[in-house]
C-alpha positions in Angstrom: 115.7 88.6 76.3 112.2 89.4 77.5 110.7 86.6 79.6 107.2 85.1 79.1 105.6 83.7 82.3 106.4 80.0 82.7 103.6 77.4 82.6 103.9 76.8 86.3 103.5 80.6 87.0 100.5 80.7 84.7 98.9 77.7 86.3 99.5 79.1 89.8 98.0 82.4 88.8 94.9 80.7 87.5 94.7 78.4 90.6 94.4 81.4 92.9 92.0 83.3 90.5 88.9 84.2 92.6 86.8 83.3 89.6 87.7 79.7 90.0 86.9 79.7 93.7 83.9 82.0 94.1 81.7 81.8 91.0 78.9 79.3 90.8 77.9 78.7 87.1 75.3 76.4 85.8 76.5 73.4 83.8 73.6 73.7 81.3 74.6 74.4 77.7 73.9 78.0 76.6 70.6 78.2 74.8 68.9 81.0 72.8 66.8 83.3 74.9 63.1 83.0 74.5 63.1 86.3 72.7 66.4 87.8 71.5 67.2 91.4 72.2 66.9 92.0 68.4 65.0 89.5 66.2 67.1 87.4 63.9 70.4 87.5 65.7 72.1 84.2 66.2 73.4 83.4 69.7 77.1 84.2 70.0 79.3 81.1 69.6 81.2 82.4 72.6 78.0 82.4 74.8 78.1 80.9 78.3 75.1 79.5 80.2 73.1 81.8 82.6 74.1 80.7 86.1 72.0 79.3 88.8 71.4 82.3 91.0 70.1 81.8 94.5 67.7 84.4 95.9 69.4 87.5 97.6 67.5 88.3 100.8 65.4 91.4 100.5 65.8 91.7 96.7 62.8 91.1 94.5 62.3 91.9 90.8 59.8 91.7 88.0 59.7 92.3 84.3 57.0 93.4 81.8 56.5 94.5 78.2 56.3 98.3 78.2 56.4 98.5 74.4 59.6 100.3 73.7 60.2 97.6 71.0 57.9 96.8 68.2 58.3 93.0 68.6 57.0 90.9 71.5 59.5 91.0 74.4 59.9 92.2 78.0 61.7 95.5 78.1 61.1 96.8 81.6 62.6 95.6 84.9 61.8 96.8 88.4 63.9 95.8 91.4 62.6 96.3 95.0 64.8 96.5 98.0 64.1 96.6 101.8 64.2 99.7 104.0 67.8 100.5 104.8 69.4 99.0 101.7 72.6 100.7 100.6 73.6 101.7 97.0 76.7 102.8 95.1 77.3 103.5 91.5 79.8 104.3 88.8 78.8 105.9 85.6 80.0 106.9 82.1 82.2 110.0 81.8 80.7 110.6 78.4 80.1 114.3 77.9 76.6 113.6 76.7 75.3 111.6 79.6 71.7 110.3 79.7 68.9 111.6 81.9 68.9 108.4 84.1 72.7 108.8 84.6 72.2 112.4 85.7 69.4 111.3 88.0 71.5 108.6 89.8 74.6 110.7 90.0 72.8 113.6 91.5 71.0 111.5 94.2 73.9 109.2 95.1 76.2 112.2 95.3 73.9 114.2 97.6 74.3 114.3 101.3 73.1 111.0 102.7 73.0 109.6 99.1 72.9 105.8 98.8 71.2 105.3 102.1 67.9 103.4 102.0 67.6 103.0 98.3 64.3 101.2 97.7 64.0 100.5 93.9 65.7 100.3 90.5 63.8 100.8 87.3 65.5 99.7 84.0 64.1 100.0 80.5 65.5 98.8 77.2 64.7 100.2 73.8 65.1 103.9 74.6 68.3 105.3 76.0 66.7 108.6 77.1 70.0 110.3 76.2 70.4 113.6 74.3 66.7 114.1 75.1 66.8 117.5 76.8 64.3 118.7 79.4 61.7 116.3 78.1 64.0 113.4 79.0 64.8 114.7 82.4 61.1 115.3 83.2 60.4 111.7 82.0 63.0 110.4 84.4 61.7 112.4 87.3 58.1 111.3 86.6 59.2 107.6 86.4 60.9 107.9 89.8 57.9 109.6 91.3 55.4 106.9 90.1 57.6 104.1 91.4 58.2 105.9 94.7 54.4 106.1 95.2 54.2 102.3 94.7 56.9 101.6 97.3 56.1 104.4 99.7 59.5 106.0 99.5 61.1 109.2 98.3 61.9 109.9 94.6 65.6 110.0 95.5 65.3 106.4 96.7 64.6 105.2 93.2 67.5 104.5 90.9 67.0 104.6 87.1 68.8 103.2 84.0 68.0 103.1 80.3 69.5 101.6 77.2 68.6 101.7 73.5 68.4 104.4 70.8 69.9 107.8 71.6 68.0 111.0 70.9 64.5 109.8 71.8 62.8 111.1 75.0 61.4 108.4 77.2 57.7 107.9 77.0 57.3 107.3 80.8 53.6 106.5 80.4 54.6 103.1 79.0 56.4 102.4 82.3 53.7 103.8 84.7 51.0 101.8 82.8 52.8 98.5 83.7 53.7 99.3 87.3 50.6 97.6 88.8 51.3 94.2 87.2 55.0 94.6 87.9 54.5 95.2 91.7 52.2 92.1 91.8 54.7 90.0 90.1 57.8 90.8 92.2 59.8 87.6 92.7 63.2 86.8 94.4 63.9 84.2 91.7 63.6 86.2 88.5 67.2 86.9 87.7 67.2 85.2 84.3 64.0 87.1 83.2 65.6 90.3 84.3 68.8 89.5 82.4 66.7 89.0 79.2 64.6 92.1 79.6 67.5 94.5 79.6 69.0 93.1 76.4 69.3 95.2 73.2 71.6 93.6 70.6 72.7 91.1 73.1 72.3 87.5 72.0 72.3 85.9 75.5 71.4 87.1 79.0 74.4 87.7 81.3 74.5 86.8 84.9 77.0 85.9 87.7 76.7 84.6 91.2 79.1 84.0 94.1 78.9 83.0 97.8 81.4 84.1 100.3 81.7 85.1 104.0 82.0 88.2 106.2 83.2 87.4 109.7 82.2 83.8 109.2 78.6 84.6 108.1 77.6 83.4 104.6 76.7 86.2 102.2 75.7 86.2 98.5 76.5 88.4 95.5 74.5 88.3 92.3 74.5 90.4 89.2 73.3 90.9 85.6 74.7 93.0 82.8 73.9 93.9 79.2 76.0 95.1 76.4 77.5 93.9 73.1 78.3 97.0 71.1 79.3 100.5 72.0 81.5 98.8 74.6 84.5 100.7 76.0 83.3 101.6 79.4 84.8 104.8 80.9 84.0 105.1 84.6 79.2 99.3 76.2 75.7 100.6 76.0 76.7 98.8 79.2 74.5 98.3 82.2 75.4 96.2 85.2 73.4 95.7 88.4 74.8 93.8 91.4 73.1 92.9 94.6 74.4 91.4 97.9 72.7 90.5 101.1 75.7 91.9 103.1 75.2 94.9 105.3 77.7 97.5 104.0 77.6 101.3 104.3 77.2 103.2 101.0 80.7 104.8 101.2 82.3 101.4 101.6 80.2 100.0 98.7 81.4 103.0 96.6 85.0 102.3 97.4 84.7 98.6 96.5 82.9 99.3 93.3 85.4 102.0 92.2 88.3 99.7 93.1 87.2 96.7 91.0 85.7 98.5 88.0 89.1 99.5 86.7 90.2 95.9 86.2 86.8 94.5 85.1 84.3 96.7 83.3 86.9 99.3 82.4 89.3 96.6 81.0 87.1 95.2 78.3 86.4 96.7 74.9 84.4 95.6 71.9 84.6 98.6 69.5 86.3 101.4 71.5 83.1 103.4 71.7 81.9 104.6 75.1 78.2 104.8 75.7 76.1 107.7 77.0 74.5 105.4 79.4 77.2 103.2 81.0 76.0 102.5 84.5 77.1 100.0 87.2 75.0 99.9 90.4 75.8 97.9 93.6 73.1 97.3 96.2 73.4 95.8 99.7 70.2 94.7 101.4 71.7 93.9 104.8 69.6 90.8 105.3 72.4 88.1 105.6 72.9 88.6 109.3 76.6 89.4 108.8 77.9 92.4 110.8 77.6 95.8 109.3 80.7 97.0 107.6 81.2 100.8 107.9 84.9 101.2 107.3 86.7 100.8 103.9 89.8 99.2 105.5 87.9 96.6 107.5 89.8 93.3 107.1 86.6 91.3 107.3 85.9 92.5 103.7 88.8 90.7 102.1 86.9 87.6 101.0 83.9 89.7 100.0 86.0 92.0 97.9 87.6 89.1 96.1 84.1 87.6 95.4 82.7 90.9 94.2 85.7 91.3 91.8 85.0 87.7 90.5 81.4 88.5 89.8 82.2 91.8 88.0 85.0 90.2 85.9 82.7 87.4 84.9 80.0 89.8 83.7 82.7 92.0 82.0 84.0 88.9 80.1 80.4 88.0 79.0 80.1 91.5 77.4 83.1 90.7 75.2 81.8 87.2 74.5 78.6 88.7 73.2 80.4 91.4 71.2 78.4 92.2 68.1 79.5 89.6 65.4 82.3 88.3 67.7 83.8 84.9 67.0 87.0 85.2 69.1 87.5 86.0 72.8 90.9 87.6 73.2 93.1 88.4 76.2 95.7 91.1 75.6 98.4 91.3 78.3 101.2 94.0 78.2 104.2 93.4 80.5 107.3 95.4 81.1 105.6 98.8 80.8 106.9 102.0 82.4 103.8 102.4 84.6 100.4 100.8 85.1 98.8 103.6 83.2 101.2 103.1 80.3 100.6 99.3 80.3 96.9 99.9 80.2 97.1 102.4 77.3 99.3 100.0 75.3 96.9 97.0 75.9 93.9 99.1 74.9 95.6 100.3 71.8 96.1 96.7 70.7 92.6 95.6 71.8 90.8 98.5 70.0 92.8 98.5 66.7 90.5 97.6 63.8 93.5 96.2 61.9 94.4 93.9 64.9 90.8 92.9 65.4 90.2 92.1 61.7 93.4 90.0 61.8 91.9 88.0 64.7 88.7 87.5 62.6 90.8 86.3 59.7 92.8 83.9 62.0 96.0 85.7 60.9 98.8 86.0 63.5 99.8 89.3 62.0 102.2 90.4 64.7 103.3 93.4 62.6 99.9 94.9 63.4 100.6 94.4 67.1 103.8 96.3 66.6 101.9 99.1 64.9 99.3 99.3 67.7 102.1 99.5 70.4 104.2 102.1 68.6 101.4 104.5 67.8 100.7 105.2 71.5 103.9 107.2 72.1 104.3 105.3 75.3 107.8 104.2 76.4 108.8 101.1 74.3 112.2 99.6 73.8 112.0 98.7 70.1 115.1 96.5 70.3 113.8 94.4 73.1 110.1 94.3 72.2 108.7 90.7 72.3 105.3 89.3 71.2 103.6 85.9 71.9 100.4 84.4 70.5 99.5 81.9 73.2 102.7 80.0 74.0 104.2 80.7 70.6 106.8 83.4 70.2 106.3 85.6 67.2 108.9 88.3 68.0 111.8 88.3 70.5 114.1 91.2 71.3 112.9 93.4 68.4 113.1 90.9 65.6 111.1 87.8 64.3 111.5 84.9 66.7 114.0 82.3 65.5 111.4 79.6 66.2 108.6 81.4 64.3 106.5 78.9 62.4 103.6 80.2 60.3 101.8 76.9 60.3 101.9 76.6 64.0 100.7 80.2 64.4 97.8 79.7 61.9 96.7 76.5 63.8 96.7 78.5 67.1 94.6 81.3 65.6 91.8 78.9 64.8 91.0 78.7 68.6 87.9 80.5 69.8 89.9 81.9 72.7 93.2 83.6 72.1 95.9 85.2 74.2 98.4 87.8 73.1 101.3 88.8 75.3 103.5 91.8 74.6 106.7 92.8 76.6 107.7 96.4 75.8 110.8 96.1 78.0 110.5 99.6 79.5 109.7 98.9 83.2 107.9 96.4 85.4 104.2 97.3 85.1 101.5 95.1 83.5 97.9 95.3 82.4 95.3 93.0 80.8 92.5 94.0 78.6 89.9 91.6 77.0 88.5 92.1 73.5 87.0 90.3 70.6 87.5 90.1 66.8 85.9 92.5 64.3 83.8 90.7 61.7 81.3 91.5 59.0 78.6 90.7 61.6 79.4 93.9 63.5 78.8 96.0 60.4 75.6 94.2 59.6 74.2 94.6 63.1 75.1 98.3 63.4 74.1 99.1 59.8 70.4 98.7 60.6 70.5 99.2 64.4 67.4 101.4 64.4 65.3 99.2 62.1 
């Protein structure tokens, strides 16, 4: 019979979870942002408070209203970093990538890329994707104008955009606001920055951790946005992380690539990958910790765990703000033939409209889980397949569980946070993916997205 992890094993796993040890979250109750990303949207019932983020040495930011939205709200963020700051990035593999994605990939991938990056410019309201030469020119002009303000090269300016696809960026709206943005730069503006990058998000998303490198305290902070078109493949997803550690760009790139697989690439709202998915990690080098120039440096262990915790927290918040979401769901597949197989199986369950609507209807319809598993053509032992909803067995060894109780299952499904565990009995590999339910709210939000 397939075995579900015991309560002791589950408790131990959670006890050593870096999220519990590294993250610092505010105890304030979540409140509606001053101006929602889209007017009229109610704050997600799964929202979490924006954390208390301490300043990151060398990092300043400011926001402004550039006017990409018709309603009154900030939609522009500029980050400023000190001379010598490092940068790494991972981006969408969407075949129709945006102009800012092209810009960042080109300059970070060039010889000496990621060394001494001085600024990041982010706008909401216009994705500048599928915008042709006009979009590329607008990106270049934006980088040029910001470079003049900070006395650096164009290549030292990173860009990111989010919003409607197929509209070239009117960069004049950005350049017109640069004087006031430069004057307003502040090390303590994380919450404002988190709000300014929102589109259909209903709450700003942030995370913060403190750790050590060789005994010297270092900090990691980040913000992210995204609530629909979320199925990152490296969900209009943007994520920006900053640390005061001193880390070479190649090491930053390795760390970011390592952790993105089990964080941003392990969440899904609707199975759709954005043209603009971008995650950038900056290191200002101001903490006083020794410079790390080698990927295998053992002094990175605690930092790596804390970075993973920050990224996972942000990734979870994307799902918690899924358009119309009412349920936050963890899908775990055990007993798979390989890690890739486990991941494919978990994503099949997490992205199935039939499974997600069952979550919305608070229906423990384990037959739909069986459907989502079987359609992948991954190795599955039908006669040993087992499924649990939380601690309750729905199916064991290829048949309904003898203890299956519909009333108990229905009561469990009323929880705002759910866990589904599937054992396919074909190997020893496991994978976890986080998702949300699919409600009428998703249709309503996306039915008038451009209005």
